[in-house]
Every structure is written in C-alpha cells, then in structure tokens.
N, C-alpha and C positions, 0 to 999 in steps of 0.2 A: 503494500500500499505506498502511495508516495503524495505529497503534498499538492493542492493544485497550482499550477501558472497562472500567471495574472490574467493574461489573455482566456483564459477559459471559463474564468468568472463570469462573463457575459454570456455565456453559452448553457448557463444554469437557470433553470426554473425556478421559481421561490417555492414551489410543494415539494421539489428535492431536498432543499435544506431541512427539512422538519428532523430534527434531532430530541433524541432522550433528556428529559429534562433538564434543560439547557447547555448539556454537555457539546462535544464535539459531533460532525455528521461524519458517516460514512457513505460514499454512492458508488455505483458506475457509470462513468464519461464512456461516450462511445465515439461519433465521428469527429469531434472536437478535439478528442485527444491527439497525443502528437503521432503521427503517420496515419492517421484514423481507426487508429486499434482501441479496443477495449481497455481499459485500466480502471482499477478501484483506486477512487481519491478520499484524502482527507481532508477535511476542511476544520480547521481550528476555532478553538471558541470564540476568539476576538472579532476576526471578520463575520461570524455568525451572529456576535452582540450588535454589530454595527446594522446587520440586515433586519434585525427584531425592531432596532428604533428606526428606519427605514418604514417599515410594515406599521408600525404604531403611529407615526407622526407626517407622513410623506405621502404614501401609497395610497389612502384615500381619497384625498384630492386629486391624484392623477387619474386614478378608476373612475370617478365621478366624470372629469373634465371628456375621457376619452367614450365614456358610455353617452353622455349628450351628441358627441360627433357624431358616433356609429349610428345613435338611433336618428337623424337626420339623413344619414345614405343609407338607410336599411334597404333601400330598394336595389341599391345599386350592388350588395353584398350577396353570398351564399351564405346562408347564419344553418350552423350546424344545430341540429336535432339528437342526432342518436349515432352514438360511434360503435360500429361492430365491429372488436377489435379482432376477432376469431378470423374475419372473412378480409378485414382490412379494408373497409367501407365506412365512409359518411352518408348520415341522409338527413336533409334537409331542404331549405326552398330558397329561393331566388336566384341570383344569376351565377351563372358558374364560368370563371374563366381561368383557363390553363397556363 
C-alpha cells in the first residue's frame, strides 16, 4: 500500500473517502494510477480532515448553485434514473450525446 500522489487527489470522488471513526482511508485507484494500473492507496488523516472541513463549510453552497444551473438546463441533459451495474447500462430520460 502506498500514499497518494498529488495529482491523484483530483480523481477521487468524495464517497470513496469514507473512513472509519475519523481515521485514515484505504481504497483502490484504477485508471488514474501510474501507468493505468490498479493499486491500493493510503490517505492519511490530515488531508482527510481538510476534506471534512470542505464538506461542512463549502460543499453545500457549491452543490446548491450547481443544482440551480442544472435545473435550468434539464431539457438539454440526459438524466439517469437507474444504474444497472450488472449489464453496464444506464436508464433515464432527456438528450443523449455521445
């Protein structure tokens, strides 16, 4: 298990950073890892505490503004209702642009 590189942090989704009792987190990186190989990484407590602070203080406002913008553009977007992970399919409505 290795630590995360600086650029890899931008590829991690916040739900991946769930950690037990405020400790460090361990998870697998896939395509963003060096040479596109999967590897297990360790995220230390300090950076994860900063993520927690961001979630508490700033994220709600960012999400609210984004939701308002997306609501205005909903006819232009494909909105996913269901994710079928087994088949690798999305179901929803709206425009689909590949």
